[in-house]
Each structure stands twice: as structure tokens, then as C-alpha cells.
ROMIDREN-292600 format. One line per 3 residues: number of its first residue (from 1); their letters; for each residue x negated, y negated, z negated of N, C-alpha, C. Coordinates in Angstrom, 3 decimals. Example, Ala and Ser with C-alpha at 12.3 -4.5 7.8 and 13.67 -1.06 7.14 Angstrom:
<loros>
1) AS) -13.190 5.690 -7.800 -12.300 4.500 -7.800 -13.200 3.300 -7.800  -12.850 2.250 -7.080 -13.670 1.060 -7.140 -12.900 -0.030 -7.870
</loros>
This chain:
<loros>
1) MFP) -0.989 1.186 0.009 -0.466 -0.053 -0.184 -0.625 -1.047 0.096  -0.498 -2.003 0.872 -1.316 -3.794 1.137 -0.793 -4.756 1.214  -0.681 -5.479 0.030 0.067 -6.746 0.040 0.074 -7.954 0.800
4) YRD) 1.352 -8.329 2.062 0.780 -9.373 2.348 1.077 -10.723 2.083  2.333 -11.212 1.866 2.946 -11.979 0.866 3.377 -11.659 -0.011  4.283 -13.033 -0.921 4.724 -12.891 -2.485 5.737 -14.050 -1.650
7) DNP) 7.091 -13.554 -2.635 8.026 -14.644 -2.778 8.014 -15.537 -3.637  6.440 -16.651 -3.641 6.228 -17.523 -4.896 5.381 -18.344 -3.894  6.190 -19.998 -3.680 5.334 -20.646 -2.666 4.962 -21.185 -3.723
10) TLA) 4.110 -22.112 -3.616 3.185 -23.154 -4.103 3.483 -24.704 -4.466  3.240 -25.573 -5.330 3.744 -26.805 -5.224 2.525 -27.516 -5.147  1.658 -27.483 -5.146 0.544 -28.158 -5.319 -0.683 -27.479 -3.968
13) TPV) -1.691 -27.663 -3.135 -2.319 -27.099 -2.242 -3.207 -27.029 -2.941  -3.731 -25.432 -3.047 -4.731 -24.493 -4.066 -5.992 -25.004 -3.463  -6.736 -25.931 -3.733 -7.744 -26.092 -3.394 -8.821 -25.496 -3.905
16) VTF) -8.897 -25.186 -5.057 -10.301 -24.523 -5.420 -9.832 -23.038 -4.996  -8.717 -22.598 -4.954 -8.703 -20.978 -4.279 -8.987 -20.950 -2.975  -8.669 -22.029 -2.064 -9.524 -22.449 -0.578 -11.012 -22.375 -0.648
19) LLI) -11.807 -23.593 -2.229 -13.183 -23.104 -2.096 -13.775 -21.641 -2.245  -12.861 -21.598 -3.005 -13.423 -19.894 -3.397 -13.863 -19.150 -1.818  -12.710 -19.071 -1.712 -12.560 -17.736 -0.096 -13.608 -18.849 0.927
22) AAN) -13.863 -20.137 1.173 -14.869 -20.453 1.012 -16.526 -19.836 0.665  -16.726 -20.376 -0.523 -18.069 -19.780 -0.996 -18.377 -18.621 -0.103  -17.542 -17.583 -0.635 -17.533 -16.304 -0.570 -17.863 -15.553 0.839
25) VFV) -16.833 -16.719 1.758 -17.547 -16.572 3.055 -18.719 -17.129 4.008  -18.997 -18.427 2.960 -20.600 -18.785 2.972 -21.426 -17.790 2.752  -21.097 -17.151 1.585 -22.723 -16.575 1.331 -22.851 -15.158 2.147
28) WVF) -21.622 -14.631 2.358 -21.522 -13.351 3.400 -22.341 -13.701 4.829  -22.110 -14.983 5.390 -22.739 -15.074 6.124 -24.023 -16.291 6.296  -24.274 -16.477 5.458 -25.163 -17.624 5.152 -26.589 -16.594 4.339
31) VQG) -26.282 -16.172 3.770 -26.854 -15.212 2.867 -27.035 -13.888 3.107  -26.009 -13.603 3.248 -26.317 -11.749 3.670 -26.033 -11.553 4.773  -25.879 -12.692 5.652 -26.009 -12.479 6.924 -25.321 -11.247 7.439
34) MGM) -24.191 -11.605 7.350 -22.917 -11.129 7.684 -23.587 -9.532 7.804  -23.984 -9.213 6.955 -24.385 -7.344 6.319 -25.191 -6.633 7.513  -25.961 -7.796 7.977 -27.175 -7.020 8.723 -28.602 -6.728 7.831
37) EPA) -29.101 -6.335 8.207 -30.883 -6.484 7.605 -32.001 -7.297 8.094  -32.429 -8.140 7.449 -32.829 -6.691 5.574 -32.035 -8.174 4.892  -31.562 -8.841 5.187 -30.378 -9.821 5.037 -29.879 -9.104 3.589
40) ISR) -28.827 -8.079 4.234 -27.739 -7.972 3.147 -28.992 -7.077 1.615  -29.625 -6.358 2.018 -29.892 -5.817 1.125 -30.966 -6.727 0.220  -31.615 -7.103 0.929 -32.607 -8.140 -0.165 -31.659 -9.430 -1.213
43) SVC) -30.056 -9.630 -0.355 -29.045 -10.358 -1.555 -28.584 -9.090 -2.677  -28.698 -8.308 -2.414 -27.861 -7.423 -3.094 -28.914 -7.135 -4.423  -29.932 -6.894 -3.973 -31.386 -6.786 -4.562 -31.705 -7.523 -6.009
46) ELG) -31.527 -8.814 -4.820 -31.936 -10.375 -5.624 -30.908 -11.254 -6.476  -29.962 -10.788 -5.816 -28.284 -11.407 -6.545 -27.569 -10.766 -7.059  -27.252 -9.303 -6.743 -26.462 -8.139 -7.252 -26.760 -8.170 -8.716
49) LIP) -25.736 -7.232 -9.417 -25.893 -7.466 -11.050 -26.184 -6.034 -11.436  -27.333 -5.368 -11.902 -27.787 -4.326 -11.715 -27.414 -3.792 -13.529  -27.021 -3.407 -14.041 -26.279 -3.123 -15.033 -27.750 -2.711 -16.217
52) GEV) -28.369 -1.651 -15.700 -29.882 -0.909 -16.060 -31.055 -1.989 -16.787  -30.828 -2.640 -15.038 -32.038 -4.089 -15.119 -31.894 -5.056 -16.363  -30.685 -5.525 -16.154 -29.965 -6.767 -16.980 -29.959 -6.456 -18.639
55) LGR) -29.576 -4.865 -19.161 -30.178 -4.445 -20.314 -30.870 -3.853 -20.606  -31.889 -3.955 -19.715 -32.970 -3.331 -20.280 -33.171 -1.553 -20.307  -32.242 -1.001 -19.561 -32.524 -0.037 -19.741 -33.059 1.300 -18.965
58) VAP) -33.322 0.045 -17.851 -34.408 0.843 -16.468 -35.789 0.014 -16.591  -36.926 0.864 -16.468 -37.781 1.114 -16.299 -38.450 -0.303 -15.709  -39.207 -1.529 -15.714 -39.613 -2.131 -14.553 -40.468 -1.795 -13.337
61) GTV) -40.336 -1.928 -12.501 -41.308 -1.083 -11.612 -39.776 -0.040 -10.990  -39.210 0.366 -11.629 -38.299 1.409 -10.531 -37.965 0.990 -9.447  -37.651 1.911 -8.406 -37.602 1.467 -7.040 -36.001 2.426 -6.578
64) IQV) -35.038 1.385 -6.497 -33.653 2.509 -6.431 -33.588 1.874 -4.691  -32.569 2.761 -3.760 -32.737 2.489 -2.634 -30.941 2.080 -2.404  -31.185 1.041 -1.855 -29.294 0.225 -1.197 -29.407 0.931 -0.228
67) SPT) -29.941 1.269 0.832 -29.496 1.412 2.196 -30.721 2.890 2.712  -30.669 3.267 4.043 -31.647 3.977 4.692 -33.152 3.438 4.670  -33.013 1.985 4.970 -34.039 1.707 5.306 -35.213 0.931 4.303
70) SGC) -34.262 0.526 2.948 -34.403 -0.982 1.938 -34.423 -0.377 0.842  -34.892 -0.565 -0.165 -35.208 -0.553 -1.522 -35.111 -1.460 -2.334  -34.915 -1.843 -3.769 -35.136 -2.576 -4.580 -35.721 -2.291 -5.502
73) RLG) -36.940 -3.114 -5.977 -37.850 -2.656 -7.025 -37.361 -3.487 -8.488  -37.093 -2.871 -8.959 -36.953 -4.421 -10.107 -37.965 -4.272 -11.633  -37.723 -5.861 -11.801 -38.259 -6.646 -12.217 -38.467 -6.360 -13.837
76) AEG) -39.053 -7.030 -14.083 -39.560 -7.028 -15.942 -38.311 -7.518 -16.613  -37.655 -8.244 -16.298 -36.577 -8.493 -16.776 -35.336 -9.048 -16.052  -33.898 -8.439 -16.628 -33.041 -8.732 -15.787 -32.057 -9.709 -15.924
79) GWS) -31.971 -10.314 -14.595 -31.256 -12.075 -14.823 -29.810 -11.831 -15.204  -29.402 -12.468 -16.229 -28.315 -12.237 -16.956 -27.437 -13.579 -15.589  -28.132 -14.055 -15.358 -27.329 -14.995 -14.159 -26.440 -14.249 -12.799
82) TML) -27.274 -12.802 -12.519 -26.542 -12.350 -11.914 -24.859 -11.821 -11.582  -24.716 -12.337 -13.351 -23.280 -11.888 -13.413 -22.372 -12.455 -12.656  -22.893 -13.769 -12.593 -22.124 -14.908 -11.950 -22.478 -14.753 -9.694
85) SSM) -23.877 -14.988 -9.680 -24.157 -14.590 -8.310 -23.448 -13.497 -7.397  -23.015 -12.345 -8.100 -22.559 -11.171 -8.190 -21.368 -11.152 -6.993  -20.444 -12.528 -7.957 -19.121 -12.173 -7.681 -19.161 -12.809 -6.288
88) FLH) -20.165 -13.453 -5.990 -20.179 -14.070 -4.756 -20.855 -13.426 -3.334  -21.035 -12.085 -3.663 -21.721 -10.863 -3.241 -20.728 -10.113 -2.184  -21.135 -8.982 -1.145 -20.240 -8.354 -1.012 -21.247 -7.303 0.088
91) GGW) -20.214 -6.193 -0.220 -21.248 -4.655 0.638 -20.738 -4.289 2.036  -19.906 -5.080 2.890 -19.236 -5.210 4.334 -18.265 -5.815 4.554  -18.108 -5.808 5.873 -17.159 -6.991 5.938 -15.066 -6.485 5.421
94) LHL) -15.277 -5.105 5.425 -13.939 -4.366 4.952 -13.548 -5.138 3.468  -14.427 -5.303 2.962 -14.626 -5.814 1.287 -14.462 -7.197 0.984  -14.692 -7.678 2.355 -15.227 -9.030 1.893 -13.576 -9.039 2.377
97) IGN) -12.937 -9.107 3.711 -11.831 -9.086 4.041 -10.433 -8.864 3.130  -10.439 -7.427 2.210 -10.282 -7.619 1.483 -9.877 -8.105 0.155  -10.838 -8.632 0.195 -10.890 -9.098 -1.296 -10.438 -10.819 -1.290
100) MWF) -10.792 -11.676 -0.301 -10.243 -12.390 -0.049 -8.700 -12.468 0.516  -8.092 -11.762 0.909 -6.742 -11.560 1.002 -5.578 -11.228 -0.138  -6.469 -10.620 -1.073 -6.113 -10.442 -2.317 -6.016 -11.864 -3.328
103) LWV) -7.180 -12.457 -3.144 -7.103 -13.665 -3.854 -6.179 -14.877 -3.439  -5.808 -14.843 -2.043 -5.507 -15.843 -1.641 -3.911 -15.397 -1.680  -3.063 -13.861 -1.598 -1.874 -13.719 -2.202 -0.898 -14.082 -3.435
106) FGN) -2.582 -13.673 -4.548 -2.156 -14.247 -5.947 -2.652 -15.258 -6.833  -4.222 -15.813 -5.917 -4.692 -16.922 -6.536 -3.752 -18.581 -6.412  -2.968 -18.683 -5.284 -2.558 -20.033 -5.066 -1.410 -19.681 -6.365
109) NVE) -1.147 -19.327 -6.616 -0.174 -18.896 -7.831 -0.489 -19.256 -9.053  -1.386 -18.843 -9.426 -2.105 -18.733 -10.714 -2.549 -19.689 -10.411  -3.331 -20.630 -10.051 -3.785 -21.858 -9.687 -2.707 -23.098 -10.078
112) DSM) -1.677 -22.953 -9.404 -0.654 -23.656 -9.260 0.048 -24.081 -10.801  -0.809 -22.679 -11.785 0.228 -22.798 -13.086 -1.070 -22.809 -14.226  -2.104 -23.388 -13.374 -3.613 -23.954 -14.711 -4.062 -24.712 -14.225
115) GKV) -3.662 -25.658 -13.295 -4.395 -26.671 -12.810 -6.204 -26.704 -11.744  -6.516 -27.019 -11.391 -7.817 -26.678 -10.965 -9.247 -26.971 -11.303  -9.027 -27.365 -12.595 -10.141 -27.172 -13.012 -10.234 -25.870 -14.524
118) RYL) -9.086 -25.968 -14.647 -8.719 -24.481 -16.101 -8.959 -23.538 -15.234  -8.256 -23.334 -13.857 -8.123 -22.313 -12.945 -9.552 -21.659 -12.332  -10.521 -22.491 -12.430 -12.078 -22.161 -12.331 -12.577 -21.532 -13.193
121) AFY) -12.692 -22.235 -13.861 -12.487 -21.642 -15.041 -12.657 -20.238 -15.558  -11.217 -20.388 -15.420 -10.809 -18.766 -15.752 -11.248 -17.480 -14.755  -11.291 -18.130 -13.552 -11.611 -17.578 -12.500 -13.133 -17.013 -12.943
124) LLS) -14.268 -17.526 -13.248 -15.547 -17.142 -13.433 -15.408 -16.191 -15.158  -14.566 -16.750 -16.046 -14.625 -16.335 -17.214 -14.381 -14.695 -17.006  -13.305 -14.481 -16.055 -13.019 -13.128 -15.862 -13.769 -12.307 -15.301
127) GAA) -14.410 -12.824 -13.870 -15.396 -12.015 -13.682 -16.483 -11.801 -14.617  -16.770 -12.620 -15.597 -17.859 -12.437 -16.048 -17.741 -11.149 -17.214  -16.307 -10.953 -17.275 -15.726 -10.035 -18.549 -15.501 -8.643 -17.319
130) AAA) -15.116 -9.176 -16.213 -15.215 -7.593 -15.241 -16.772 -7.150 -15.363  -17.551 -7.851 -15.343 -19.059 -7.142 -15.239 -19.559 -6.738 -16.374  -19.242 -7.557 -17.754 -19.510 -6.941 -19.008 -18.561 -5.370 -19.090
133) AQM) -18.030 -5.554 -18.587 -16.483 -4.342 -18.511 -17.746 -3.085 -17.597  -17.790 -3.467 -16.543 -18.753 -2.179 -15.873 -20.434 -2.143 -16.845  -20.677 -3.070 -17.291 -22.165 -2.627 -17.933 -21.460 -1.905 -18.784
136) LAN) -20.596 -2.430 -19.947 -19.970 -0.955 -21.366 -19.754 0.067 -20.729  -19.082 -0.174 -19.365 -18.929 1.532 -19.031 -20.281 2.336 -18.677  -21.243 1.643 -18.138 -22.297 2.642 -17.462 -23.335 1.697 -17.827
139) PGS) -24.160 1.370 -18.924 -25.463 0.375 -19.385 -26.246 1.428 -18.613  -26.767 1.983 -18.361 -27.972 2.822 -17.762 -28.013 2.475 -16.234  -26.841 2.010 -15.680 -26.989 2.231 -13.706 -27.678 1.429 -13.538
142) AVP) -28.213 1.848 -12.636 -29.150 1.358 -11.491 -28.611 1.100 -10.179  -27.567 1.229 -10.046 -27.102 1.284 -8.734 -26.087 -0.930 -8.964  -27.016 -1.837 -7.810 -26.308 -3.117 -7.804 -25.007 -3.116 -7.429
145) MVG) -24.303 -3.953 -8.664 -22.701 -4.355 -8.655 -22.860 -5.301 -7.551  -21.894 -5.577 -6.665 -21.321 -6.818 -5.511 -19.300 -6.466 -6.067  -19.411 -7.907 -5.418 -18.214 -8.489 -5.169 -17.046 -9.002 -5.984
148) ASG) -16.315 -9.706 -5.412 -15.311 -10.611 -6.245 -14.157 -9.957 -7.059  -13.385 -8.542 -6.599 -13.342 -8.043 -7.196 -12.512 -8.005 -8.742  -13.250 -7.910 -9.410 -13.618 -8.326 -10.960 -12.435 -9.662 -11.351
151) AIS) -13.621 -10.693 -10.690 -12.448 -11.938 -11.334 -11.194 -12.025 -10.407  -10.995 -11.801 -9.145 -9.923 -11.327 -8.534 -8.532 -10.464 -9.711  -9.146 -9.483 -9.740 -8.513 -8.824 -11.306 -7.863 -9.268 -11.957
154) GVM) -8.899 -10.190 -12.412 -8.518 -10.987 -13.207 -7.142 -12.086 -13.250  -7.237 -12.705 -11.700 -6.135 -13.604 -11.380 -5.095 -12.401 -11.247  -4.804 -11.317 -10.922 -4.014 -10.806 -10.631 -3.459 -10.321 -12.164
157) GAY) -3.992 -10.103 -13.032 -3.942 -10.063 -14.221 -3.080 -11.183 -14.593  -3.794 -12.303 -14.776 -3.001 -13.480 -14.435 -1.841 -13.769 -14.273  -1.407 -13.505 -12.945 -0.490 -13.075 -11.989 0.860 -12.326 -12.970
160) IVL) 0.805 -10.715 -13.074 1.301 -10.154 -14.025 1.969 -10.620 -15.484  1.428 -11.277 -16.053 2.044 -12.116 -16.948 2.842 -13.328 -16.663  2.082 -13.993 -15.759 3.506 -15.365 -15.237 4.460 -15.019 -14.500
163) YPK) 4.198 -14.593 -13.460 5.473 -13.708 -12.463 5.444 -12.626 -12.265  6.115 -11.686 -13.309 6.123 -10.165 -13.628 7.611 -9.922 -12.590  8.359 -10.474 -12.752 9.525 -10.080 -11.306 9.419 -11.051 -9.813
166) VRV) 8.680 -11.340 -9.924 8.294 -12.476 -8.343 8.162 -11.253 -6.963  8.606 -10.591 -6.370 8.465 -9.784 -5.078 7.701 -9.821 -4.462  7.156 -8.498 -4.400 5.356 -8.790 -3.604 5.944 -8.060 -2.621
169) HML) 5.597 -8.397 -1.028 5.961 -7.231 0.128 4.614 -7.026 0.245  4.673 -5.660 0.429 3.668 -4.699 1.031 3.783 -4.118 1.913  2.725 -3.643 2.785 2.866 -3.183 3.994 2.616 -1.370 3.305
172) VFL) 3.022 -0.773 3.854 3.287 0.948 3.366 3.005 1.520 4.790  1.187 2.589 4.643 0.899 3.419 5.458 1.660 4.276 5.436  1.929 5.802 6.414 2.538 7.231 5.880 1.784 7.490 6.857
175) GFF) 0.918 8.313 7.333 0.265 8.329 8.571 -0.113 7.333 9.867  0.881 7.703 10.659 0.540 6.826 12.195 1.824 6.114 11.869  2.668 6.177 10.490 4.058 5.294 10.473 3.486 3.965 9.351
178) ITT) 4.209 2.775 9.576 4.277 1.672 8.838 5.195 1.296 8.933  5.639 0.930 7.491 6.753 0.411 6.366 6.565 -0.934 6.299  7.680 -1.447 6.000 6.933 -2.156 4.319 8.141 -2.201 3.494
181) IAV) 7.877 -2.641 2.416 8.498 -2.701 0.990 8.531 -3.909 0.345  9.507 -4.639 -0.723 9.236 -5.199 -1.829 9.386 -4.940 -2.754  8.584 -5.318 -3.845 8.780 -4.278 -5.305 8.663 -6.054 -6.103
184) PAF) 9.330 -6.149 -7.495 8.607 -7.076 -8.503 7.060 -6.616 -8.607  6.331 -7.631 -9.278 4.738 -8.165 -9.110 4.796 -6.948 -10.094  5.217 -6.840 -11.200 4.957 -6.422 -12.352 4.619 -4.403 -11.887
187) LML) 5.543 -4.092 -11.065 5.408 -2.477 -10.699 3.874 -2.699 -9.947  3.911 -3.373 -8.639 3.302 -3.473 -7.640 1.569 -3.271 -8.555  1.585 -4.018 -9.134 0.081 -4.449 -9.748 0.210 -3.804 -11.154
190) GYW) 0.926 -3.015 -11.707 0.834 -2.355 -13.023 0.440 -0.716 -12.257  1.200 -0.774 -11.117 0.898 0.662 -9.960 -1.139 0.491 -9.817  -1.500 -0.499 -9.732 -2.618 -0.733 -8.959 -3.980 -0.841 -10.109
193) LLL) -3.245 -0.602 -11.282 -4.032 -0.711 -12.804 -4.154 0.611 -13.012  -2.684 1.203 -12.816 -2.959 2.977 -13.215 -3.861 3.072 -12.202  -4.038 3.031 -11.111 -4.994 3.588 -9.844 -6.723 3.427 -10.764
196) QLL) -6.254 2.306 -11.189 -8.064 1.990 -11.418 -8.687 2.897 -12.819  -7.513 2.955 -13.999 -7.978 3.547 -14.656 -8.011 4.871 -14.607  -7.424 5.854 -13.766 -6.872 7.191 -13.334 -8.578 6.912 -12.288
199) SGW) -8.903 6.485 -11.827 -10.069 6.853 -10.880 -11.737 6.594 -11.405  -11.161 5.028 -12.398 -12.677 5.030 -13.587 -12.879 6.470 -14.509  -12.003 6.562 -14.789 -11.738 8.322 -15.751 -12.413 9.429 -14.965
202) ASQ) -11.997 9.617 -13.586 -12.352 10.781 -13.029 -13.746 10.334 -12.117  -14.312 9.385 -12.756 -15.255 8.979 -11.852 -16.675 8.665 -12.662  -16.266 9.211 -14.244 -17.290 8.550 -15.258 -18.397 9.409 -14.781
205) GAE) -19.633 8.847 -14.965 -20.916 9.386 -15.223 -21.186 9.603 -13.696  -20.486 9.442 -12.786 -20.682 9.107 -11.695 -21.599 7.624 -10.945  -22.858 8.133 -9.977 -23.365 6.900 -9.682 -23.097 5.835 -8.457
208) GGV) -22.932 4.814 -8.345 -22.642 4.377 -6.914 -20.747 4.393 -6.954  -19.808 3.721 -5.242 -19.201 4.003 -5.338 -18.514 2.218 -5.923  -17.322 2.600 -6.432 -16.166 1.296 -6.456 -16.201 0.891 -8.079
211) AFW) -16.411 -0.260 -8.533 -16.342 -0.514 -9.951 -14.931 -0.016 -10.621  -14.688 0.882 -10.916 -13.247 0.254 -11.566 -13.211 0.230 -12.394  -14.209 0.384 -13.092 -13.904 -0.455 -14.745 -13.772 -1.735 -14.695
214) AHA) -14.852 -2.201 -13.877 -14.937 -4.003 -13.975 -13.478 -4.003 -13.558  -12.692 -3.611 -12.815 -11.293 -3.905 -12.044 -10.788 -4.412 -13.308  -10.603 -2.988 -13.935 -9.759 -3.112 -14.952 -9.865 -3.839 -16.413
217) GGF) -11.623 -4.215 -16.388 -11.620 -5.537 -17.797 -11.313 -6.288 -17.254  -11.854 -6.690 -15.484 -11.220 -8.148 -15.250 -9.139 -8.291 -15.019  -8.678 -7.196 -15.236 -7.603 -7.241 -15.039 -7.037 -7.874 -16.480
220) AAG) -7.315 -7.164 -17.603 -7.673 -7.160 -19.240 -7.417 -8.136 -19.284  -8.780 -9.038 -19.061 -9.724 -10.118 -19.956 -8.585 -11.513 -19.249  -8.116 -11.092 -17.492 -7.181 -12.091 -16.806 -5.846 -12.155 -17.812
223) AAL) -5.284 -11.298 -17.959 -4.083 -11.287 -18.733 -3.731 -11.976 -20.301  -4.921 -11.792 -20.261 -5.059 -12.486 -22.049 -5.658 -13.867 -21.730  -6.526 -13.945 -21.142 -7.224 -15.393 -21.112 -6.008 -16.312 -20.511
226) VLL) -5.201 -15.844 -19.694 -4.192 -17.019 -18.882 -3.011 -17.411 -20.124  -3.227 -16.824 -21.278 -2.758 -17.740 -22.219 -3.316 -18.194 -23.415  -4.396 -18.529 -22.558 -5.385 -20.088 -23.068 -5.661 -20.942 -21.712
229) FRD) -5.476 -20.552 -20.472 -5.505 -21.021 -19.578 -4.266 -21.941 -18.815  -3.286 -21.159 -19.129 -2.086 -21.831 -18.349 -1.588 -22.887 -19.297  -1.089 -24.190 -17.817 -0.650 -25.234 -18.609 1.104 -25.144 -18.467
232) SEL) 1.385 -25.289 -19.298 2.813 -24.908 -20.080 3.743 -25.608 -19.208  3.397 -27.081 -19.056 3.718 -27.918 -18.021 4.213 -27.443 -16.543  3.304 -27.078 -15.681 2.864 -26.803 -14.785 3.673 -25.549 -14.307
235) VAR) 3.400 -24.305 -15.519 4.323 -23.309 -15.888 5.708 -23.073 -15.732  6.245 -24.220 -16.082 7.696 -24.052 -16.421 8.055 -24.899 -15.349  6.788 -26.299 -14.680 7.732 -26.345 -13.056 7.899 -25.427 -12.262
238) HRG) 6.624 -24.561 -11.937 6.444 -23.871 -11.065 7.838 -22.574 -11.235  7.972 -22.096 -12.538 9.022 -21.225 -12.479 10.204 -21.672 -12.498  10.668 -22.873 -12.457 11.566 -23.520 -12.498 12.031 -23.611 -10.967
241) FVR) 10.733 -24.005 -10.214 11.189 -23.858 -8.393 11.355 -22.786 -8.005  10.430 -21.625 -8.226 11.044 -20.389 -8.025 12.542 -20.002 -8.525  12.926 -19.901 -9.596 14.300 -20.017 -9.903 15.335 -20.087 -9.097
244) RRY) 15.113 -21.886 -8.929 16.113 -22.622 -8.162 16.385 -21.675 -6.491  15.018 -21.390 -5.805 14.590 -20.961 -4.540 15.182 -19.507 -4.644  14.894 -18.606 -5.344 15.237 -17.319 -4.749 15.635 -16.918 -6.278
247) GYV) 16.058 -17.085 -7.266 17.085 -16.828 -8.535 16.162 -15.880 -9.465  14.638 -16.015 -9.224 14.385 -15.294 -10.178 14.375 -15.622 -11.374  14.778 -15.020 -12.877 14.600 -15.191 -14.370 13.388 -14.941 -14.904
250) E) 12.297 -14.977 -15.194 11.146 -15.069 -16.164 11.437 -14.395 -17.151
</loros>
């Protein structure tokens, strides 16, 4: 299932969401070379989050393979700044496009309910919390972690708290047959969270792959942080508009 829109218009231009998408695309094109070597391997090695390196669980000088032709030599000190830089890196075109699409579908309404400065701080804190969750789950991992999905998971956690009954329209792929359905946000996002938790438990101890615990941790952080970062006046105005237009009662 893939969400393509929601019945939740914005009242103000989502400037920060636009800028976050632009920043991710900029990094992909000009820092990661649109996935071409050696730019992508260098960016992952230098700017990706490696839990074992940050926490000092991997010996300095250890070489890890990040592609068939490239590897990273870990430094003497893991950089905590990679908790931030890794949020703007991606591993491929589909990774980037999928993340940016989810950010657009859910981020504009969350920004609408916080204001620009609060939303930016919320996004970055959610991403940091997601990275911390993944490090806690696998502190000795030498696999670089990249992607905006932890921070975007926080946005999704905020959305389910703010607008649980808003309909989310999704594409459903059934083999060669494609259809569409619309369900309340709490069903779609709750199902997504359940998949992350089940996948995280199933992959426990495995190296590489998707950072499921980052997704779950970011979602939980977003659902909690939104209570501090939401602007009550903006939330009330936004909910009132949605209620008048679509008849939802939150």
C-alpha cells in the first residue's frame, strides 16, 4: 500500500517541508552524485551514521564494505554530527523518492499545526531520536545508516496524534491489479508502525537492511514530541477548517 494524498488541506504554504525536500534532493545530486561512484560511497562513509563507530564499539582502522568496489576505514572517533548529516543522505533513487513523497503527504499538515520554526526543530529532534533508537537496538553495528525515514517517521507519529480520522488515499497493488482505497490515518499509520515493529523483531541481530527500529523510534518520538511542539491555536484553526470541509470530528 502506498499513500498518494490525504483529505487534509493546508492553510499556509509549507515552506519548511519544501526546503527539507529541496535539501535532500540537493545532497543527493551534488554530494552523493545521484548514486554514482565514488561520490555515493564517500558520502555514506563520511556522513552516514555508523553506530559502532559513534559508540566506540568498533576498533579504529576497521574496514567495512559499502559497495562491491568501495569500503570505509573507520576513524579513531565516531562523529556524533553524523546523527544530523545522515538524515539528508540516501542509498538510491527509490529510497529518496519514497521518503520525499511520504514527507510531502504528511509533513505539510504537521507543519501547518506547529509553525515553521517549531516544525524544523521537531523534525530534527525526531530524526535524532530515530538514530538513537537504532543505535540502542544494535550498538555494535558497523553498517552505515542513511536516510530521512527516521525523521519522517516522527512526522507520521505526529500526524496520527493530530489527525487520526482524516482519510488517507492509497494505491493498493494486488499482483498486476492496482486499486485505490481511503482509510482513516490511524489505520494506515498504525498498520505501518506494526509492520516496522514486526520487521524489527524478525531482523534482530541481522546486519544491514532497513533500519526498522529507527522507524519505530522516530514514530514514537514524534507522537510524544508533538504534544510539546504543536501550536494549540494553529491546531484548532486547522481542525476547524478540515471539519467544515470534510466533516471530520477529531
